[in-house]
C-alpha positions as semicolon CSV with decimal commas, in nm:
position;residue;x (nm);y (nm);z (nm)
1;M;5,646;2,334;8,584
2;K;5,335;2,480;8,425
3;S;5,098;2,688;8,629
4;I;4,724;2,731;8,588
5;F;4,797;3,102;8,544
6;D;5,053;3,064;8,262
7;N;4,984;3,234;7,932
8;T;4,897;2,965;7,679
9;K;4,692;2,896;7,367
10;F;4,341;2,764;7,335
11;G;4,339;2,660;6,971
12;S;4,451;2,976;6,795
13;L;4,344;3,203;7,082
14;E;4,602;3,356;7,316
15;V;4,480;3,317;7,674
16;S;4,611;3,449;8,005
17;S;4,538;3,135;8,209
18;R;4,423;2,775;8,181
19;I;4,090;2,859;8,344
20;I;3,787;2,808;8,119
21;R;3,460;2,936;8,253
22;N;3,192;2,718;8,097
23;G;2,845;2,845;8,012
24;L;2,563;2,840;8,261
25;W;2,197;2,933;8,268
26;E;2,241;3,273;8,420
27;S;2,074;3,535;8,207
28;Q;1,878;3,816;8,350
29;N;1,671;4,025;8,116
30;D;1,502;4,350;8,197
31;S;1,133;4,401;8,122
32;S;1,210;4,478;7,757
33;K;1,385;4,136;7,717
34;N;1,726;4,300;7,676
35;L;2,021;4,183;7,885
36;S;2,028;4,351;8,224
37;Q;2,320;4,548;8,365
38;D;2,385;4,256;8,604
39;V;2,479;4,036;8,306
40;F;2,722;4,295;8,168
41;D;2,874;4,339;8,516
42;R;2,914;3,960;8,552
43;Y;3,108;3,932;8,226
44;E;3,323;4,229;8,322
45;K;3,415;4,064;8,654
46;L;3,497;3,736;8,480
47;S;3,715;3,898;8,215
48;K;3,906;4,108;8,470
49;N;3,985;3,818;8,703
50;N;4,226;3,582;8,525
51;V;3,972;3,370;8,339
52;G;4,149;3,246;8,026
53;V;3,838;3,178;7,814
54;I;3,474;3,260;7,882
55;V;3,196;3,047;7,738
56;S;2,867;3,237;7,735
57;E;2,550;3,125;7,897
58;L;2,339;2,895;7,682
59;I;2,187;3,071;7,383
60;S;1,890;2,880;7,246
61;L;1,873;2,825;6,873
62;Y;1,494;2,855;6,878
63;S;1,274;3,108;7,058
64;H;1,006;2,847;7,120
65;D;1,263;2,621;7,293
66;R;1,316;2,849;7,591
67;F;1,466;2,690;7,902
68;S;1,336;2,963;8,128
69;D;1,180;3,304;8,099
70;F;1,529;3,453;8,094
71;T;1,710;3,235;7,839
72;D;1,844;3,427;7,544
73;Y;1,782;3,307;7,193
74;I;1,968;3,368;6,872
75;N;1,675;3,534;6,691
76;A;1,592;3,789;6,960
77;P;1,577;4,137;6,806
78;S;1,843;4,262;7,049
79;F;2,074;3,958;7,029
80;I;2,356;4,110;6,821
81;R;2,344;4,446;6,999
82;D;2,337;4,299;7,351
83;F;2,600;4,035;7,291
84;K;2,822;4,278;7,100
85;E;2,841;4,466;7,429
86;V;2,922;4,142;7,618
87;T;3,199;4,047;7,374
88;S;3,337;4,403;7,377
89;I;3,362;4,388;7,757
90;A;3,554;4,058;7,739
91;H;3,782;4,180;7,459
92;E;3,860;4,507;7,641
93;N;4,010;4,283;7,910
94;N;4,191;4,060;7,655
95;T;3,969;3,760;7,728
96;P;3,840;3,543;7,442
97;I;3,471;3,455;7,459
98;L;3,279;3,170;7,294
99;A;2,903;3,147;7,240
100;Q;2,734;2,831;7,365
101;I;2,435;2,739;7,148
102;G;2,193;2,450;7,146
103;F;1,833;2,340;7,184
104;V;1,648;2,074;7,379
105;N;1,331;2,015;7,179
106;C;1,307;2,019;6,803
107;N;1,032;2,246;6,677
108;V;1,097;2,300;6,305
109;N;0,886;2,360;5,998
110;G;0,572;2,410;6,207
111;K;0,608;2,072;6,379
112;Q;0,645;2,057;6,758
113;M;0,854;1,824;6,978
114;M;1,003;1,627;6,689
115;E;1,195;1,309;6,771
116;V;1,516;1,234;6,580
117;N;1,359;0,942;6,392
118;D;1,061;1,152;6,280
119;L;1,263;1,428;6,111
120;T;1,223;1,454;5,736
121;L;1,518;1,545;5,515
122;E;1,362;1,893;5,485
123;D;1,357;1,922;5,867
124;I;1,725;1,825;5,885
125;K;1,817;2,079;5,616
126;T;1,626;2,345;5,814
127;I;1,823;2,265;6,130
128;Q;2,150;2,278;5,934
129;A;2,056;2,616;5,785
130;D;1,953;2,747;6,130
131;Y;2,298;2,660;6,269
132;I;2,465;2,840;5,977
133;V;2,254;3,152;6,037
134;A;2,329;3,131;6,411
135;A;2,703;3,109;6,340
136;K;2,682;3,427;6,130
137;K;2,495;3,613;6,404
138;I;2,750;3,494;6,660
139;M;3,028;3,623;6,436
140;F;2,851;3,961;6,396
141;A;2,814;3,981;6,776
142;G;3,193;3,953;6,808
143;F;3,236;3,608;6,962
144;D;3,566;3,427;6,906
145;G;3,404;3,088;6,849
146;I;3,114;2,855;6,923
147;E;3,055;2,575;7,170
148;L;2,775;2,343;7,060
149;C;2,575;2,229;7,359
150;I;2,547;1,857;7,297
151;G;2,540;1,717;7,653
152;N;2,259;1,679;7,906
153;N;2,023;1,512;7,657
154;F;2,009;1,823;7,441
155;Y;1,881;1,750;7,092
156;L;2,213;1,689;6,917
157;S;2,311;1,439;7,188
158;R;1,999;1,242;7,096
159;V;2,105;1,250;6,730
160;M;2,434;1,085;6,826
161;N;2,277;0,831;7,064
162;P;2,221;0,491;6,893
163;F;1,935;0,412;7,131
164;E;1,744;0,725;7,029
165;N;1,859;0,754;6,668
166;T;1,751;0,440;6,486
167;R;1,723;0,603;6,145
168;S;1,815;0,386;5,846
169;D;1,921;0,672;5,616
170;N;2,246;0,873;5,599
171;Y;2,158;1,041;5,932
172;G;2,142;0,721;6,139
173;G;2,297;0,379;6,162
174;N;2,672;0,370;6,211
175;T;2,864;0,602;6,441
176;Y;3,000;0,814;6,154
177;N;2,651;0,890;6,021
178;R;2,510;0,971;6,366
179;E;2,798;1,199;6,461
180;N;2,830;1,367;6,122
181;G;2,474;1,331;5,999
182;F;2,373;1,689;6,069
183;G;2,690;1,812;5,908
184;D;2,789;1,732;5,554
185;N;2,575;1,475;5,367
């Protein structure tokens, strides 16, 4: 019989248990907007206590789409340095760590609070490019993978929702277009 504490695989990652700690809004920054020691201590405790995979707190794709005063964002000057320390802590304890990224409101190309149906093709290409840049920064910070935050009415969940996405181009309409529209078209 399998146990929750059996060694197993999560995709290609070797993990020490079947426990996945999902991301939360938990960040605490010091006055300089760097991660505080409390955050590093939290990840150390998680990685030392039989968590198989850690998913980071939510990292916002856009600085102007902050969820709170403490939410981290991918373009913060200290992002790679701070999260390199977080991933190093997890890896020292043989725990894989994924970065959770997403955004709630679309503010691209100088336009604020864009709805899915109002995005131009240029706006969509900007969002695609921003995700590619974010993936590179996440890689440089030492994460083992990415979790896209699509639930809770975050922006990409609205792209996939046929009641919110009524576009008539390649980024709307049928399920395939809505689910893959911000990918390869």
